[in-house]
N, C-alpha and C positions, 0 to 999 in steps of 0.2 A: 314416874321415871325420868331423872333428872338429866341436864343436857350432856353427860358424859356419856352416858348410858345411850342415850338416841344417838349420840355420835355412833359408838359401838355397833348398833345395829346396824346404822345406814353402812358402815363400813364391812360387815358380814354380810351384806345383800351385793355388795360391790355396787350400790348405785354410784357413781363419782358425780354425775351429775346433781343429783341431790344433795351429795355430800356437803360439794361447792358451795351451792344455794345456802345450806344450813350455815355454813363458817362464815361467807362473805355477808350473811344477813344484819343489818344496823343493829336490829333489836337484841343480837344475840352478842355482839361485842362484849356486854357486862359478864356474861357467863363466859366467854373465852378467857377475859381478864381475873374471873374466881377460879376458873379450873385450869388454867392452864397448862401447868404442868403434869397433870391427869391427861387430857386431851393428848400432847406429847406422845406417853405413853400408849395411850390407846389407837392414836393416829398408827404410830410405829410398830405396835409386837400385833395389832388385830389388819392393820392394812399394807404397811411396808414389806413386814415379814412374808405375806403370801399373794403379793403382785407379779405378775407374768408379761404385762406387755407395758412397751414404753410409754403410751399415754395414759396409763391408770399411775405409773409413776411419775410422769410430769403433773399430775393433777396433787397426789399425795404433795408434791414437793411444794407445788402452789399453797397448799393447804398449811401446810409446816413452817415457811415464810410469813404467812398472814399471822399465826398463831404467835411467831417467834417476835414479831411487829408490835404486837397487841400486848402481851404481857410485860413484864419487868425482867430486864437483859440478865440480871442475877438469877433469877426462876428459871427463867429459858435457859441459860447458861446448863444448869444441873440437869434438867431434863435431858437436854440435848446429850450431853456424857455419858450420862446414866445410860442412853440408846447407843451412843457410838460405842462404847464398851461390848455393848450386846452386838452387835452387828459388825465388829472389828474382823469378825473370820467369815462373814456373809459376802455374796457376789458384789461385785466391783459396783455395778448400777445400782445396786441398794444402798450398799456404805456412800457412797458418793454425793445419794441426795441428800444427806445430811451435812453435807461441807455447805453450802450457801446459806443454810439457817445459821450454822455456827460461824462462819467470817461474818455476817449481817450483826450476830447477836457480839462478839469478840470487839467487831469495831466499834460497837456501841456502848461497852462498858462505861460507866461513870469513871471510875478510876483502871489502870492496866494493874491488871494481876498476874505478874510472872510465872506463879504457879499452876494459873489456870492455865496462859497461855503455852506454857513447857508441855501441861497433858494432853492437850486438845493436839500439840504437833506431835507428842510421843502417841497417841491414838493413831495416827495417820502412820505414821514408821512402822508401828504394830499390823495393822494392815496392810500393807505393803511387802513384810516380810512375811506374814501368815498367807497372802493370795497369792502375790506374785513372785513368790522365788524363779531363780533361772531353771526350767523346768530339766533334773537331770539325765534325761535322755540327748539332752542337746549339750549340754556339756564335754562329751568327750569330742566334740568334734572345732575345731577352729574354724570360725564361720568369719572371715575378712573380705572386704572389697565389694562385690558382686554378690557375693555370699550372705552380706550380712542383709542386704537387701532383703534377697528372699527370706532369711532369717527374720524379718519384722512383716514376712506375711503371716506366719504360723498365728493360727488365733490365739493362743497364751502369750504372746509377748505384744501381739498388737492390743490386747485388751489392756496389758502391764503400760506400753506406752500410753494409751487413752487416760488410765489412773495416774501417772506422770504429768501428764496434761494438766489435768483438772485440780491435782497436788497445786501447781505453779499457778495456775489461777487464783486457790485459796490465798497463795504466798503474797501473790504480787501488790496488792492492797494495804499490807503492813511491810511489805519491803519500805512502801512510796513512804507510808504514813513515818516507819523508823526511819527513813532519811530526810522528813521534814523538822523531827523534833530532835534529831540529833545536831541538825543545826542552829534549832531554835535554843537547845542546853547549853551550846560550845558558844555562842552569843552571849548568852546569858550567864555565863558563868555561873549556875546556882549545882551548890553540889549535890543537894537533892536529886533535881532532874538529870546529874550527870552520872550518880549512881544507877538509878533505874534506866537510863541509856546503858551503861554497861551490863547491867542485866539481859537487858531484851537482845544486845548485842550478843551476848553469850550465847542465849537461846537458841537466838537463829543461828547462829552458826553453826553450833550443834547439828540442831538437826535439819539444815540444809546438807552438810557434810554426809550424814547417816542418811541421806536419800541419794549418794552416789554409790551405796555398797550394791549386795543384790539386788535387782541383779542386772545392773547397770555395770557391776564390774564384770560379767562374763559376757560383755556384748561390744564390739567392736567400734571404739567412738574415735578411732584415727580418721583424718581427714586432710589432704594435701592442698595447699591454696596454689592457684595458680602463681606460676615464674616464670618472669622476661629471662630469655637466655641470656648470657654474661655479653656474649660477643655481637647479641642484636636488642641493644637495649634501646628501640624506637615506639614510638605509640600506635605501630601497626597493632591490629588487633591479631593478627594472626600469628604471631610473634607469643604469643602469650600460651600457655599447654592448656590443654583441654581440662575445661572445670568439672574435677570431681565432685557430684551430687553428695549431699550432706543426709546420713538414715537421720530418720525420726528419733533414733537414740541421742546420734551427736548434737542436733537442735538440741533436745531435752539437757544436756547434759551443759551446752551453753548456756540457757537460760538459767540453769540452778548457779553455774561458775558469774553470770551476768547477777545475780542476787547475790550471791557471796562476798564479789567485788563493792556493792552498794553497801554492804556490812562491814567488810575492813576498811577498805578506802585508803588508808594509810598502810603502808609495812611495819610499823612498828604494830600496830594492831597484831597483824599477822606472826610476826615473831612472838607476840606473847603467848597468842594459842599453839604453839609450837610447842614453846618451853613447856604448857600446862598440861598440853595432849600427847606430847610424845618421850619427854622424860618424866616414868610414871615408876610406879609400883608392874610389875607384871599381873601380880597377883588381882590387885583392884581391879584392873582393866577387864580380866578372863573372868570374875566371879562376882563385880558391884551390877547391883541391877541398876534399873531406870527408874529414875524417878517420875512418880505421877501423883504427887501430892495437890492436894485441892483448897490447903489453908491460907493463912494470912501470908502477906510477905514477907511479914516483920521474922516471921522463924525461921525465912529460908538459910540455908547455911549452905558451904563450898561442897560437905559431905553428900551433899543430895545431886550434886551434880551430873549432868547426864551423859552415859558414856559411849563413846561412838566404837564402833566395831573396829575391828582392823581393816577389813577390805574396803569402808567405806572411806578412813582415812589415806590408805592406799591410790586407790585410784584419785583422790582427788589431789593427791603430791603426781601421777602421772599425768593427768590434765595441765597442771602447772607445769612438771618440768619437760615431758614430753609433749604434750601436745602444743605448749606455751600458753595457754589461757591462764590469764591473770599473774603472769611470771612477773611482773612487775611490781606487785605486791612484795616480791619477796627482799628482804634488806638487802642492800651491796654487802653488809657489813657481816651476814649471816654466811659463817665458817662451810665451805663443801663439807670438810670434813665431819663437822656436826650434821647438816644434811641426812649424807651418808649413812650416819653410826646410828641417828634416830630413826631412821625409817627403817632400818634393815631388822632392827627390834621388833617391827611390826611384822615385816616381810617372811622372817626366819619362822614364825609360828604358822603364817599361812603357807609356806612351800613345803613344811617340815610336816604339820597334823593334820591340816583340814582338807589337803588332796584337791587342790583347784580344779577346775577345770583346765583347758591350753590355753583360752583367752585369757583368765586371772595369772596365769604363770609368767604368760609371753608379757603382761602389763606388767610383773614386778620383775623380769630382768630389763625388758627395755628402761624400767624405772632406774634398778641400778647401776644399767649400764651409763644412763645420763649422768645420773649423780659421783658416777667412778670418772666419768672424762673431765669435771669440775675441778679432780684433784691431780695438783702438781705433786707427783712423785720425788721432785727435786730439792723440795721446801720443807726443811722440817719443822714440826708442829701442822704442815697444812696437810702432810701425807699420814698413811697410814701406821700407827706405830705397832712396834711387834707385841707389845702387852695386850692389844686387842683382840689376840689370837688366844688368850686366856679366858674370854667371854664365852659361856654357852651359845650365846645366842647367834653369831659370828658364828662361832664351827658348826652349829646346827644348821646353820642356813649355805656353809660350801660347800657339806655333806649332803645336803639338799640339791642343788644346783648340781654338783655330779651326779648324781642318782636321777635328775629330769633327764641330764644329756645325754645318759646312755638310754634311759628306757621310754623316755617321752614317745608318744607314737608321730607326733609330729615335729616335721624334718626344721622348720622354722625357729622352735623352740629350743631342740639340741643343737644349732648352729650358734644361736646367742648365748645359750648356756656354755657351749666350749668356748668363745669368746671371753664371757665373764670371768671364767675361772682365771683364764690369761690374766686379763685386766687385775684382778684382783691381786694376782703375785705381785705384778708391777708396780701396784700402787702402794705396797710396804716398802717401809725403809730397808735397809740391807739384812736386818737380824730376821725383822719381819719376813722376807722373802726365802729367806733359808729354814726359818720355821715352818713356814707354809709349805715347803717341799716335803720335810719330816712328816709334818699333818697328814698329806693326800696320801704317802706311802702307809702310815700307820693305821690312819682310819676307812680307808676306802679302797676296796678291794674288786677291780676292773682294770684287768689290764688294759684298754685303751687309755683310760685315763691316766694311769702309771706311765708308760710310754711317754703318751702326748707329755707330761711333767718333765720324764728325763731330758726331752728336748727342750722344754724352757731353763733344766737347768743348765744345760750345754751353754743356749743362751748367756743367761746370769755370768757362765764364765767368761764367755766369749767378750761379755762389754766388761767384765772386769779388767781382761787383760788389753783389751783393746783401747779404752779410756783411762787405763790407769788408774779407776776410781781407787781410792785409799779407802774410802769407807767399804765397799764391797771386798775389797782384797781377804780381808779378817775372814771374810766367812765362804768364800768361795776358791779358797787357794789354803794349801797347810792343813792344819789339823782338823779344822772343819769339814772341808772339803771330803777328805780321806772318810770322816763319817756317813758323810752323805753317798758317798764311792760304794762303802760299805752295804749300807743301807741298798740301793737304787741296783747295783750292779752282780747279782748272783740270781742262783736258780732257787726258789725257796723250797723245792722238796728234791735239789741235788739232781742224781740223775733220773730217775720216775717222774721228774717233772713234765706235764702234757705240754709238748712243744705249739702245738697250736693253740689253744686257750691260752697262752701266754707270750704269744711270737710277736704282739706289740712292743711288751717290755723289752725281751730278747734282742730285739732289732735295735730300739730304741739306746738299751744299756752297749750293745756292740758298738754303736756309731759315736756314743760318746767315748770311749775308752778308744778308738780310732781316732778321733779329735786329737785329747788330750795328749795321745803319743803322738801325734804329728806336730801338735804346737807346743809339747813341752821338749821335744829332741832338741838337744845338747844346752839345753837352761833348767830344766826341773823349778819351773815358776812354780806352777801349781803344786809340785809337790809328787806327782802320782807317782814318782818311783818307786816311794814307800810303799804307795796301794797296791801297786802291779802284785807283788806276790800272790797275794791275797785276794785280786781278781780275777787272776789266773787258777785257783783253788776252788775259789767260790763259783765261777761264771765260764770262764773257757776251755779249764780241762773235763769237767761233768758234760757241759755242752756239745763236746767231741762224741762223749761216750753217747749222750743220751739220742743225740740225730744219728748216730750208726742203728742203735734199738729202734727208733722209731721208724726210720726207713727201712727197715728190716721187718718191721712189725706191718706197717703199709702196706708192702710188696706182697708179703703171704697173702693179707686179706683180698687185695685185687686178683692175684693169682688164681685164688680159689672162687670168688667172682666169675672169674674168664672160664672156670673150667666147664665146659658142657655139662659134664655127666654130674658136678655138684650142683650146679644151676638147677638142674632136672631134677634133683632130688629134695631139694630146696621147694620148688613148686608145687612136688607132688606130697611134700608133708604140708603146706601152706594150704592146698587144695584140700585135704583131710580136715583140718583146722575151720576150713567156710564151713564146710558139710556140716560142723559138728558144733559151729557156733557160730551166734551172728556178730562178726567181725568187722568193724566199721571203721573207715579212714578216712579225717578229716572230712566227716558228715556223709562220705561215698563208702558204699559195700565194695569190699575188697575181694579182689578176683585174679584171676592171673595175672591177667592183662596189666593191673594197676601193681602187681608183687612185678613183673616186668618193669614196668616204670621207675619203680623204687630202686631196683636193681641198679639202672641208668645212672639214678640220681648216687645213688653209693659209688659208683663207679668216677663219679666225676670228682666225687668231694674227696675220694682219695689220692687221684692224679694231681688237682687243686692242691691238697696237703704235700704231697712227694716236691711239687714246685715248690713250695713255701721252704722245704727242707733244704732243697738245692741253692735257693737264695742265700739262705743261711750260712749253708757248707762254705758259701763263698766268699761271704765277708767276715766270717770266723777265721778264714785262712786269710783273707789281707789282716785281719786284726793281729793271727799271730805272727805273723811278716812284719809288721811296724812293730809289734811287741819287742821282737826281736831285735829292728835295728835299733828302738830305741836302748836296749840294755846295754847294746855295744858301746852307744851314742854316751854313755853313761860313765864307764871302763876308761 
């Protein structure tokens, strides 16, 4: 029996005390040097794979560390990488047992191998992705504030945080070593050393940013710094707002951002990374594989560059722009227009296709809002140009924002989504605002969004007239405005239009016509007089008839529900149905009592609709009155 077989036999017996004596015995050191790779394989596959308790795990980790310290670093690296790929989908504690040996080997290689280093970090990211993706059951909820602390009590999240800590401990000496080597290379001005540093910098940056993706992308990382009220700038501690504790996830994110700060250090490095990572061909970013080569560094090509995922980059930018971490890394010359457009390329795909959870959505919306705030809409070249609306990524983004504004279950996401739509509209140049309104009415089929956009159109007209803006006058008066009025001030199905489903658009359209008729009385600055006949034909006249029909229909339905005989007949029919079929409503058995309750709800709905019709009729009457006065003033 050779030494490897003897070690395997002891591993099967799980006698770790004997195994420790065997491995650490001075007389066996030459055997360990001779069978190093084989011993790593046997310890991992025959011991680590079947380990069930913490003490055994620590014993095996000590054994692995002794083996890698005894054999040649290159040999140890090959054996550990082979086992790391095998254990990449295993439990975190087993995979983590390989980190310390891997770290020791990488730090003691006689020559830094960029490919090997990238391979090791790629395996770490693969383990995080396979074992620590954010639980789908938790993605549906927005866990903020105090809830974020409760979230971290979840066993899966707790295990993930522990893995992040171990990963950060793994990175720590490499970051310190990189910082020392970078300063030395800059001082020596040696071209080979500088090239090696740039490669290491690229590898570290890409893999560190990748760590900011799933699951950190779905966890609340916000923290408010304590502030002193402006009206009481004293040193009195009582004047400072209570400090909100940082979650473990926030501390992990800060530590990763600290590493990135050491790696980048100067703004121009950050700018170069932006250029390379954000202006890319979308097909490359979607399909390009992660490189895991292990050959000579001389064969390294740019085509083998590690690809960082969408969510990781978005979370990185969220931490910079929204949370203010490393914000001074951003070059002052970086155009706000450039930053927004580049980042929307990523967020568009995230919010449209991958259906992220509420926290990921919230981060995308907050980041978009922050980047838009930096854009000065009054400055040509900085504001968003109308041509941008021809790009599919921006139109997809607008549609996705509108969709989540309507259908997301989280109120905060819906609120910010609506603010974002308005912000987007006003950050475009005048032509872009005009095209934005047309786009919404052509592509977004939701009454509330359309109604709100008509209100924004009224504001555009008001700004044009009040501020006498020559740029906007072309698009929000005259023939361009007439096209918008034809699109917005109409009943899409004429008399048969469902007035309740389209009440927001109808009310907003009536208010717009009312505003134009009053504002243009005696002047016709906007040219609404040419559009008025079409508005009367497409909106006012059919709306009057639709209101009569709808009111009569709803009153008839209400009368039927209030008729005792008809109500009793319905109860009898439903009772027979209940007896013959297992009918359920909202997971509750349907009974005459629940039917009676549903009847009350129907009455409430019908009365509410009749109230809407009365309000609509009152506004319509006022619009007709003002329009008649407007027409007389034009004669």
